[in-house]
Every structure is written in C-alpha cells, then in structure tokens.
LUMTORDREN-245979 format. One record per residue (C-alpha): residue number from 0; x, y, z. Coordinates in steps of 0.02 Angstrom, whole numbers, padded with zeros to 5 digits. Example, Ala and Ser with C-alpha at 12.3 -4.5 7.8 and 13.67 -1.06 7.14 Angstrom:
2
<pos 0 east 00615 north -00225 up 00390>
<pos 1 east 00684 north -00053 up 00357>
//
This chain:
310
<pos 0 east -01047 north -00349 up 00727>
<pos 1 east -01018 north -00286 up 00561>
<pos 2 east -01103 north -00142 up 00577>
<pos 3 east -00991 north -00059 up 00699>
<pos 4 east -00850 north -00130 up 00607>
<pos 5 east -00893 north -00039 up 00464>
<pos 6 east -00954 north 00124 up 00564>
<pos 7 east -00766 north 00132 up 00621>
<pos 8 east -00693 north 00100 up 00472>
<pos 9 east -00785 north 00245 up 00377>
<pos 10 east -00715 north 00342 up 00513>
<pos 11 east -00543 north 00288 up 00515>
<pos 12 east -00540 north 00327 up 00310>
<pos 13 east -00633 north 00483 up 00314>
<pos 14 east -00493 north 00562 up 00453>
<pos 15 east -00362 north 00482 up 00359>
<pos 16 east -00406 north 00559 up 00178>
<pos 17 east -00403 north 00727 up 00262>
<pos 18 east -00247 north 00721 up 00341>
<pos 19 east -00127 north 00841 up 00239>
<pos 20 east 00014 north 00703 up 00262>
<pos 21 east -00070 north 00600 up 00173>
<pos 22 east -00101 north 00722 up 00024>
<pos 23 east 00069 north 00776 up 00025>
<pos 24 east 00125 north 00610 up 00011>
<pos 25 east 00014 north 00564 up -00140>
<pos 26 east 00067 north 00735 up -00242>
<pos 27 east 00255 north 00670 up -00207>
<pos 28 east 00218 north 00489 up -00272>
<pos 29 east 00125 north 00563 up -00412>
<pos 30 east 00278 north 00701 up -00449>
<pos 31 east 00391 north 00529 up -00451>
<pos 32 east 00273 north 00463 up -00585>
<pos 33 east 00274 north 00607 up -00682>
<pos 34 east 00474 north 00627 up -00662>
<pos 35 east 00491 north 00449 up -00737>
<pos 36 east 00446 north 00520 up -00923>
<pos 37 east 00592 north 00628 up -00907>
<pos 38 east 00707 north 00506 up -00870>
<pos 39 east 00622 north 00383 up -00994>
<pos 40 east 00645 north 00501 up -01149>
<pos 41 east 00822 north 00489 up -01114>
<pos 42 east 00801 north 00303 up -01181>
<pos 43 east 00728 north 00318 up -01340>
<pos 44 east 00615 north 00153 up -01372>
<pos 45 east 00625 north 00085 up -01178>
<pos 46 east 00535 north 00230 up -01124>
<pos 47 east 00359 north 00131 up -01074>
<pos 48 east 00491 north 00004 up -00979>
<pos 49 east 00578 north 00140 up -00882>
<pos 50 east 00411 north 00231 up -00835>
<pos 51 east 00325 north 00066 up -00765>
<pos 52 east 00487 north 00040 up -00672>
<pos 53 east 00515 north 00184 up -00574>
<pos 54 east 00320 north 00208 up -00567>
<pos 55 east 00297 north 00036 up -00489>
<pos 56 east 00463 north 00071 up -00374>
<pos 57 east 00394 north 00220 up -00297>
<pos 58 east 00215 north 00162 up -00290>
<pos 59 east 00276 north 00003 up -00173>
<pos 60 east 00400 north 00151 up -00070>
<pos 61 east 00266 north 00263 up -00055>
<pos 62 east 00111 north 00144 up -00014>
<pos 63 east 00209 north 00075 up 00144>
<pos 64 east 00268 north 00247 up 00178>
<pos 65 east 00097 north 00288 up 00197>
<pos 66 east 00051 north 00133 up 00295>
<pos 67 east 00161 north 00173 up 00406>
<pos 68 east 00117 north 00340 up 00465>
<pos 69 east -00066 north 00310 up 00456>
<pos 70 east -00069 north 00149 up 00547>
<pos 71 east 00051 north 00233 up 00684>
<pos 72 east -00036 north 00406 up 00723>
<pos 73 east -00230 north 00332 up 00701>
<pos 74 east -00260 north 00250 up 00863>
<pos 75 east -00131 north 00370 up 00957>
<pos 76 east -00242 north 00518 up 00864>
<pos 77 east -00391 north 00451 up 00955>
<pos 78 east -00323 north 00429 up 01139>
<pos 79 east -00243 north 00606 up 01111>
<pos 80 east -00403 north 00682 up 01094>
<pos 81 east -00467 north 00553 up 01196>
<pos 82 east -00620 north 00518 up 01089>
<pos 83 east -00583 north 00345 up 01116>
<pos 84 east -00684 north 00341 up 01263>
<pos 85 east -00865 north 00376 up 01218>
<pos 86 east -00820 north 00255 up 01081>
<pos 87 east -00779 north 00115 up 01189>
<pos 88 east -00908 north 00160 up 01313>
<pos 89 east -01025 north 00095 up 01187>
<pos 90 east -01088 north -00078 up 01154>
<pos 91 east -00932 north -00107 up 01056>
<pos 92 east -00774 north -00221 up 01068>
<pos 93 east -00602 north -00163 up 01083>
<pos 94 east -00564 north -00312 up 00953>
<pos 95 east -00692 north -00237 up 00837>
<pos 96 east -00646 north -00065 up 00858>
<pos 97 east -00460 north -00114 up 00792>
<pos 98 east -00545 north -00208 up 00656>
<pos 99 east -00622 north -00057 up 00603>
<pos 100 east -00465 north 00049 up 00610>
<pos 101 east -00363 north -00089 up 00513>
<pos 102 east -00504 north -00105 up 00377>
<pos 103 east -00525 north 00110 up 00376>
<pos 104 east -00341 north 00101 up 00345>
<pos 105 east -00352 north -00031 up 00207>
<pos 106 east -00472 north 00068 up 00105>
<pos 107 east -00356 north 00222 up 00121>
<pos 108 east -00187 north 00147 up 00046>
<pos 109 east -00316 north 00040 up -00079>
<pos 110 east -00385 north 00184 up -00138>
<pos 111 east -00202 north 00271 up -00139>
<pos 112 east -00124 north 00122 up -00220>
<pos 113 east -00281 north 00127 up -00358>
<pos 114 east -00231 north 00322 up -00404>
<pos 115 east -00049 north 00282 up -00405>
<pos 116 east -00066 north 00115 up -00507>
<pos 117 east -00190 north 00231 up -00615>
<pos 118 east -00080 north 00371 up -00649>
<pos 119 east 00070 north 00248 up -00707>
<pos 120 east -00042 north 00182 up -00842>
<pos 121 east -00097 north 00312 up -00928>
<pos 122 east 00072 north 00371 up -00937>
<pos 123 east 00127 north 00192 up -00989>
<pos 124 east -00022 north 00205 up -01115>
<pos 125 east 00042 north 00365 up -01190>
<pos 126 east 00216 north 00318 up -01211>
<pos 127 east 00155 north 00136 up -01292>
<pos 128 east 00077 north 00235 up -01440>
<pos 129 east -00109 north 00308 up -01387>
<pos 130 east -00146 north 00455 up -01461>
<pos 131 east -00086 north 00604 up -01332>
<pos 132 east -00247 north 00676 up -01365>
<pos 133 east -00332 north 00534 up -01303>
<pos 134 east -00256 north 00507 up -01165>
<pos 135 east -00266 north 00690 up -01104>
<pos 136 east -00454 north 00699 up -01131>
<pos 137 east -00496 north 00542 up -01033>
<pos 138 east -00371 north 00594 up -00903>
<pos 139 east -00463 north 00782 up -00895>
<pos 140 east -00640 north 00707 up -00889>
<pos 141 east -00599 north 00591 up -00741>
<pos 142 east -00532 north 00737 up -00669>
<pos 143 east -00657 north 00846 up -00700>
<pos 144 east -00789 north 00727 up -00657>
<pos 145 east -00724 north 00722 up -00499>
<pos 146 east -00718 north 00893 up -00472>
<pos 147 east -00886 north 00911 up -00518>
<pos 148 east -00956 north 00784 up -00413>
<pos 149 east -00864 north 00861 up -00247>
<pos 150 east -00946 north 01038 up -00291>
<pos 151 east -01123 north 00965 up -00313>
<pos 152 east -01104 north 00820 up -00182>
<pos 153 east -01026 north 00846 up -00009>
<pos 154 east -01004 north 00680 up 00051>
<pos 155 east -00910 north 00670 up -00113>
<pos 156 east -00778 north 00775 up -00053>
<pos 157 east -00727 north 00613 up 00070>
<pos 158 east -00807 north 00447 up -00026>
<pos 159 east -00791 north 00506 up -00186>
<pos 160 east -00589 north 00469 up -00219>
<pos 161 east -00643 north 00273 up -00203>
<pos 162 east -00734 north 00226 up -00342>
<pos 163 east -00652 north 00377 up -00463>
<pos 164 east -00461 north 00291 up -00403>
<pos 165 east -00558 north 00152 up -00484>
<pos 166 east -00609 north 00203 up -00631>
<pos 167 east -00448 north 00284 up -00668>
<pos 168 east -00364 north 00120 up -00650>
<pos 169 east -00495 north 00045 up -00767>
<pos 170 east -00459 north 00179 up -00883>
<pos 171 east -00296 north 00167 up -00879>
<pos 172 east -00276 north -00016 up -00908>
<pos 173 east -00374 north -00003 up -01055>
<pos 174 east -00260 north 00139 up -01106>
<pos 175 east -00105 north 00052 up -01076>
<pos 176 east -00160 north -00120 up -01187>
<pos 177 east -00034 north -00039 up -01305>
<pos 178 east 00101 north -00101 up -01200>
<pos 179 east 00030 north -00268 up -01115>
<pos 180 east 00188 north -00307 up -01038>
<pos 181 east 00185 north -00144 up -00927>
<pos 182 east 00016 north -00160 up -00891>
<pos 183 east 00044 north -00337 up -00832>
<pos 184 east 00201 north -00259 up -00735>
<pos 185 east 00105 north -00099 up -00653>
<pos 186 east -00073 north -00208 up -00619>
<pos 187 east 00019 north -00362 up -00547>
<pos 188 east 00142 north -00225 up -00432>
<pos 189 east -00014 north -00140 up -00366>
<pos 190 east -00092 north -00297 up -00313>
<pos 191 east 00066 north -00357 up -00230>
<pos 192 east 00081 north -00182 up -00147>
<pos 193 east -00105 north -00199 up -00077>
<pos 194 east -00047 north -00364 up -00006>
<pos 195 east 00100 north -00301 up 00075>
<pos 196 east 00010 north -00157 up 00159>
<pos 197 east -00086 north -00273 up 00238>
<pos 198 east 00044 north -00337 up 00341>
<pos 199 east 00132 north -00162 up 00367>
<pos 200 east -00028 north -00099 up 00437>
<pos 201 east -00058 north -00260 up 00547>
<pos 202 east 00123 north -00239 up 00611>
<pos 203 east 00096 north -00050 up 00628>
<pos 204 east -00057 north -00065 up 00732>
<pos 205 east 00020 north -00204 up 00853>
<pos 206 east 00159 north -00077 up 00905>
<pos 207 east 00019 north 00045 up 00908>
<pos 208 east -00065 north -00028 up 01030>
<pos 209 east 00057 north -00022 up 01164>
<pos 210 east 00181 north 00121 up 01109>
<pos 211 east 00208 north 00304 up 01040>
<pos 212 east 00182 north 00347 up 00850>
<pos 213 east 00370 north 00380 up 00830>
<pos 214 east 00395 north 00235 up 00927>
<pos 215 east 00286 north 00132 up 00823>
<pos 216 east 00332 north 00210 up 00657>
<pos 217 east 00522 north 00171 up 00682>
<pos 218 east 00497 north -00003 up 00739>
<pos 219 east 00389 north -00032 up 00576>
<pos 220 east 00505 north 00027 up 00460>
<pos 221 east 00645 north -00040 up 00516>
<pos 222 east 00550 north -00240 up 00532>
<pos 223 east 00515 north -00185 up 00376>
<pos 224 east 00679 north -00145 up 00307>
<pos 225 east 00753 north -00316 up 00404>
<pos 226 east 00605 north -00436 up 00309>
<pos 227 east 00627 north -00352 up 00144>
<pos 228 east 00806 north -00393 up 00161>
<pos 229 east 00785 north -00586 up 00273>
<pos 230 east 00813 north -00694 up 00111>
<pos 231 east 00985 north -00588 up 00050>
<pos 232 east 01057 north -00579 up 00261>
<pos 233 east 01030 north -00765 up 00261>
<pos 234 east 01140 north -00773 up 00102>
<pos 235 east 01282 north -00687 up 00195>
<pos 236 east 01430 north -00779 up 00173>
<pos 237 east 01510 north -00833 up 00360>
<pos 238 east 01673 north -00739 up 00326>
<pos 239 east 01575 north -00576 up 00315>
<pos 240 east 01471 north -00582 up 00463>
<pos 241 east 01545 north -00734 up 00577>
<pos 242 east 01465 north -00879 up 00605>
<pos 243 east 01356 north -00824 up 00750>
<pos 244 east 01260 north -00683 up 00632>
<pos 245 east 01257 north -00813 up 00491>
<pos 246 east 01142 north -00936 up 00596>
<pos 247 east 01037 north -00776 up 00668>
<pos 248 east 01008 north -00714 up 00480>
<pos 249 east 00976 north -00882 up 00419>
<pos 250 east 00840 north -00929 up 00565>
<pos 251 east 00775 north -00762 up 00565>
<pos 252 east 00741 north -00779 up 00366>
<pos 253 east 00639 north -00927 up 00419>
<pos 254 east 00527 north -00872 up 00557>
<pos 255 east 00470 north -00683 up 00495>
<pos 256 east 00383 north -00620 up 00356>
<pos 257 east 00469 north -00613 up 00182>
<pos 258 east 00399 north -00470 up 00117>
<pos 259 east 00522 north -00476 up -00044>
<pos 260 east 00398 north -00594 up -00133>
<pos 261 east 00300 north -00423 up -00149>
<pos 262 east 00430 north -00369 up -00260>
<pos 263 east 00463 north -00494 up -00386>
<pos 264 east 00586 north -00473 up -00523>
<pos 265 east 00498 north -00391 up -00670>
<pos 266 east 00518 north -00567 up -00787>
<pos 267 east 00398 north -00671 up -00668>
<pos 268 east 00248 north -00520 up -00687>
<pos 269 east 00268 north -00514 up -00871>
<pos 270 east 00284 north -00707 up -00895>
<pos 271 east 00453 north -00717 up -00968>
<pos 272 east 00545 north -00785 up -00839>
<pos 273 east 00566 north -01021 up -00844>
<pos 274 east 00417 north -01104 up -00753>
<pos 275 east 00357 north -00946 up -00713>
<pos 276 east 00177 north -00976 up -00661>
<pos 277 east 00090 north -00806 up -00622>
<pos 278 east -00061 north -00849 up -00554>
<pos 279 east -00006 north -00967 up -00426>
<pos 280 east 00138 north -00853 up -00369>
<pos 281 east 00000 north -00720 up -00321>
<pos 282 east -00102 north -00843 up -00238>
<pos 283 east 00057 north -00908 up -00135>
<pos 284 east 00090 north -00727 up -00100>
<pos 285 east -00098 north -00681 up -00062>
<pos 286 east -00095 north -00854 up 00057>
<pos 287 east 00060 north -00755 up 00150>
<pos 288 east 00003 north -00576 up 00167>
<pos 289 east -00187 north -00665 up 00244>
<pos 290 east -00086 north -00765 up 00365>
<pos 291 east 00024 north -00639 up 00435>
<pos 292 east -00098 north -00512 up 00433>
<pos 293 east -00213 north -00622 up 00541>
<pos 294 east -00082 north -00692 up 00660>
<pos 295 east -00009 north -00489 up 00699>
<pos 296 east -00173 north -00414 up 00696>
<pos 297 east -00229 north -00554 up 00833>
<pos 298 east -00073 north -00512 up 00925>
<pos 299 east -00129 north -00319 up 00933>
<pos 300 east -00302 north -00361 up 00979>
<pos 301 east -00222 north -00486 up 01127>
<pos 302 east -00116 north -00317 up 01186>
<pos 303 east -00274 north -00193 up 01155>
<pos 304 east -00389 north -00265 up 01255>
<pos 305 east -00278 north -00278 up 01397>
<pos 306 east -00232 north -00107 up 01386>
<pos 307 east -00260 north 00006 up 01525>
<pos 308 east -00316 north 00194 up 01459>
<pos 309 east -00296 north 00287 up 01624>
//
C-alpha cells in the first residue's frame, strides 16, 4: 500500500512543481519578500522586524493560495485528461490514490514554504548584522549548486528543489542567528503555515472530490476566510448583527477549524508574552491540524469512493 501511495504522491509532486502557476506564485512571494527590504529601509533600526513581519505574512498568504489552486486542479486534471482511469484500473484503492494526491500536494507546499522561509531568513540575517558578502556568497553558492545539479542530472530538475529548499532554510537560519527574535518568528510561522495548509489541502480535496475546480477553489477560499475570522465573528456585538446571527457565529466558532491559531501574535512566537508556553502552543496547533486534516480527508475519501466518473 505504501508503495502505491508513494508513487501517486511523487507523480502529484512532479506535476505540481512543473505547473506555471506555481512558478508564478513563488516568484510573487519572493518579490514581496524583497520588497519588504524597501519598506524596512524607512524604519532604520526596525528593518529586520519589518522584513520578518511582512515576509511571514506573505508566506502565510501565498501558501494558502498555492494549496487551494493545486488542490482544486490536481484531481480535475486527471479526470479531464482521463489519466485516472488506467490508474484506478490497477490494484489501487481510491483512498490510496487520494492519499497520494494529498501527500504529493503537501510535499510541494512544504518545498515552497521552506524556500520562501529560507529567503526571508537570508534577508533577516543581512539586516541583522551578517556581512553582506557572506549572505550573497552563500546564497549564490546555493543557487549555483542547484543550477549545476539540474544540468548534470535531469532528475534534479524535478526533485532537486526539495533538498535545496531545506538547505536554504538551514543556511538562512544560521545566518539569521544575528537576529534571534526574527529567526524564531520566521521559523515558527513557517511551521504553523505547513500545519495550516495541511488542513486547507484536505478541505480542497473534499470539495474537488465532487465539484469543479472553480467551485472548489471559491468554496475553499470562502471557508478559509471564515475560519480565519471565526473568533472575531463570535465576539461581534449583538446590537450590530442581531441575536440570531450572533448565536450562529458563536456556535459556528465552536465547531469549525480555528485557523487563527496558525497566525499567532508576534510576542507569543518570540516568548515575550506573559505565560507564553511556545512548545505547548505548537503541540496543540499540531494536534488540531492533524485532527481536522484526518476528518476532512476521511470525508473526501468517503465521497470519492462513491463517485461515478462516467
């Protein structure tokens, strides 16, 4: 079973990483991170903080957008090109196929998050006091290494970004040691973003298991916005929304996944908040993400197994 799931996951990753829309969104995320340098230049001594705040905000935003677009189109592409029929004709269960799609999408998103977080860490290290020659030299060496690997080994053109993104993040974390608070914020936000997109991908798969890509993307984005603001909606005054809507928002906030926990305030990530237990917070966020991902995936699998493709 694991071999079949792994094969589907690698095929999903291979298709996703070659998609032009992913390359475009990655370029946009990187551009926002570089643009934060311009904004930070106007804040003098607060430049590292501005770069980390803007960078992590763009990381969270673009990771969700990538999760929605890839999750909504991956399954439909297989149906449109009719490549799903020879796959399901083999001894593979539909649940295994869907699990491979889910894990392959997560692998793509994990690579994206690590690369973007690594870039932000590099920028934080440069602004935190590291020699600019060291930052540019190490960054150029990593880029040159990936380019040479892609030229020499064709497989590196597809799978090379996985270890490369990890090395970029590790190197960036080392460089950003000169700004420890920013490093904690960036690495913590990256980890929470990966947990959050695991929920978003399972939600997108649930809709794409029975709907079109456009409708799946719209429904997922709408629910993500609602889940991000569930606590805020529950606290709206009765005088503004009325007793009926107030009760609806209150009970909705108790039963839907609270995605706001994946974008905590900065003092919590840096440990500056009173009574802040950062490891416990991350553990609870991980349990929350795993539980909702498993529940949504089980629902998607239940629907997908009963879907008639003809």
